[in-house]
Every structure is written in C-alpha cells, then in structure tokens.
C-alpha positions, -999 to +999 in steps of 0.1 A: +195+836-116+208+837-080+236+859-066+253+829-049+256+791-054+228+776-033+237+741-043+274+738-034+271+701-026+260+694-062+290+714-075+314+695-052+300+662-062+301+671-099+337+683-097+346+650-079+328+629-105+342+647-135+377+646-120+374+609-113+361+601-149+389+622-163+415+604-142+402+570-153+402+581-189+439+589-186+452+564-160+428+535-164+403+518-141+409+515-103+427+483-093+400+473-069+368+452-073+338+475-073+312+448-079+281+446-057+275+418-032+252+398-056+276+399-086+292+366-077+257+350-079+253+364-114+229+392-105+240+425-120+230+457-102+217+487-121+250+505-116+271+475-128+294+487-156+291+524-145+328+528-138+337+516-172+309+536-188+322+568-170+357+561-183+346+556-219+323+587-217+353+608-206+373+593-235+345+603-259+336+566-268+299+568-262+292+535-280+313+515-256+300+536-227+264+527-237+274+490-240+285+490-204+258+512-188+238+541-202+236+555-167+273+563-168+268+586-198+240+604-180+261+608-148+292+622-165+272+645-188+251+657-158+282+663-138+299+682-166+268+705-169+270+711-131+307+720-134+299+743-164+272+759-142+298+765-115+324+779-139+298+803-154+285+813-120+319+819-106+328+841-136+297+861-137+285+861-101+251+848-112+241+812-106+215+794-127+190+779-103+160+758-114+131+752-091+100+731-094+069+730-073+062+694-064+025+688-062+015+654-049+005+644-085+038+654-099+057+636-072+037+604-079+044+607-116+081+613-111+084+584-087+065+561-111+087+572-140+119+566-119+107+532-109+100+522-145+134+535-156+152+516-129+133+484-137+141+488-174+178+494-166+179+463-143+163+441-171+189+455-195+218+448-171+206+412-167+204+406-204+236+424-215+259+412-187+289+433-197+302+436-161 
C-alpha cells in the first residue's frame, strides 16, 4: 500500500476507457470508421471488433463481446479494476501498488507468452471475421 497514487496515468487512461465504454453502451457506436489500413484487403487486426466488444461488455453482454473480440472484455474489466483502485485509494488515502522484479528470464517468458497470445488472437480474428 502506498500513501499516494504513483500510477496516475493508468487511472486517467482507465477512467477515459470506462467512460467511453459506458457512453457507447448508452448512445451507440461512434459514427466514424475505426478500421485499420489493411481491413479493406480482408486482413483483420488483433484489435478489430474491440470497440463493439467494449460496448457489449459495458452492456453486460459478454457472449456478444467475446464474439467480436475477447481483448475488449479484458480491456474494459482491467480498466474497471483500475477505476475501483482509484476510488478506494481516494477514499482511504492508501493506494494498492503491485511491483514485480523483472529478471531477464521472467522478461523473456513474459515476452514469449505475449507473442503467443497475440498470434493466437490474430489467427482467431482471421477465422471469425466479425469486423
């Protein structure tokens, strides 16, 4: 526990994300095309469907959110946890702060896992094509 918020940028990003997802849940999707540059060629990016997934997650429809992009669920829930951390920290004056010592081995493992997960998400995005 820390006496101040040492990660304000995460809190600000999370509040922006949760607010955006909530606004989309109420008012609908933005009226602009948010597709990546390769979308017209039929190549879906790993984030394709993320906006719809965030909207459905904010509405509580996790089945539809998963259909569009599982990353949207993780992003909204992670942002909600960060906002909850900020609310509790602001109320109590004590901020939850997790630290991890990154050894070279842990860093290599984390990077390898992240690469595998992105590859799996990309393969899923190409096969599902819900964007």
